[in-house]
C-alpha positions in Angstrom: 83.0 108.0 105.8 83.8 111.4 104.3 80.1 112.2 103.8 79.6 111.9 107.6 82.6 114.1 108.3 81.5 117.1 106.2 78.5 119.3 106.8 76.4 120.6 103.9 78.2 123.4 102.1 81.6 122.5 103.7 84.7 122.4 101.5 86.4 119.1 100.7 89.7 120.5 101.9 88.1 120.8 105.4 88.2 117.1 105.9 90.3 116.0 108.8 93.1 113.5 108.4 91.8 109.9 108.8 93.4 106.5 109.1 91.6 103.3 108.5 93.3 100.2 109.9 92.4 96.7 108.8 93.9 93.9 110.9 94.1 90.7 108.9 95.2 87.2 109.9 95.8 86.5 106.2 97.6 88.3 103.4 95.0 90.4 101.6 97.2 91.2 98.6 99.5 88.2 98.3 102.7 90.1 98.6 103.8 88.7 102.0 104.2 92.2 103.5 103.5 92.7 107.2 102.0 96.1 106.5 100.5 97.7 103.4 99.9 101.5 103.4 97.7 103.2 100.8 97.0 106.8 100.1 94.6 108.0 97.4 96.4 108.8 94.2 95.3 109.3 90.6 95.7 106.1 88.6 96.3 108.1 85.4 98.9 110.4 86.9 100.6 108.8 89.9 102.2 112.0 91.2 98.7 113.6 91.6 97.4 112.9 95.0 93.8 113.5 96.1 95.0 115.3 99.2 92.2 114.0 101.4 94.7 112.8 104.0 93.0 109.5 104.2 95.4 106.6 104.8 94.4 102.9 104.7 96.7 100.5 106.5 96.4 96.7 106.2 98.2 94.7 108.9 99.0 91.2 107.8 99.9 89.3 111.0 101.6 86.5 108.9 103.7 88.8 106.7 107.3 89.8 106.7 108.2 92.1 109.5 111.3 93.7 108.1 111.4 97.5 108.7 108.4 97.3 111.1 108.6 98.7 114.6 109.1 96.4 117.6 105.7 97.6 118.9 103.9 96.6 115.7 105.7 93.3 115.6 104.6 92.5 119.2 101.0 93.4 118.2 101.3 91.0 115.2 102.6 88.3 117.5 99.7 88.9 119.9 97.2 88.6 117.0 98.7 85.3 116.0 99.3 83.7 119.4 97.0 85.5 121.8 100.0 85.8 124.2 100.9 89.4 125.3 104.6 90.2 125.2 104.9 93.9 126.0 103.0 96.5 128.1 100.7 97.5 125.2 99.7 93.9 124.4 99.3 93.1 128.1 96.9 96.0 128.4 95.1 95.0 125.2 94.8 91.4 126.5 93.3 92.6 129.8 90.7 94.7 127.8 89.9 91.7 125.6 89.3 89.5 128.6 87.0 92.1 130.2 85.0 92.3 127.0 84.8 88.5 126.7 83.4 88.1 130.2 
């Protein structure tokens, strides 16, 4: 993904911030968290970050929802049940129905 974002001769620091979101109906890491957030750090020196501003978020619709926003919790409910509960999931459901037809 980074290779496509940089032109030949551009500097690594010129990369724009990116967020990759994985929506899972299973727990990919077995820790029962509702959300896992990762940033690139050095394994040998944990306080040294790569600084590429790339964040990877894994949503586990079956995980614990403590400390998650109401909006994210509603999205997780929608993923699990298919029943919209708020304005965002109602809009999302309408789009899903259009795409399915």
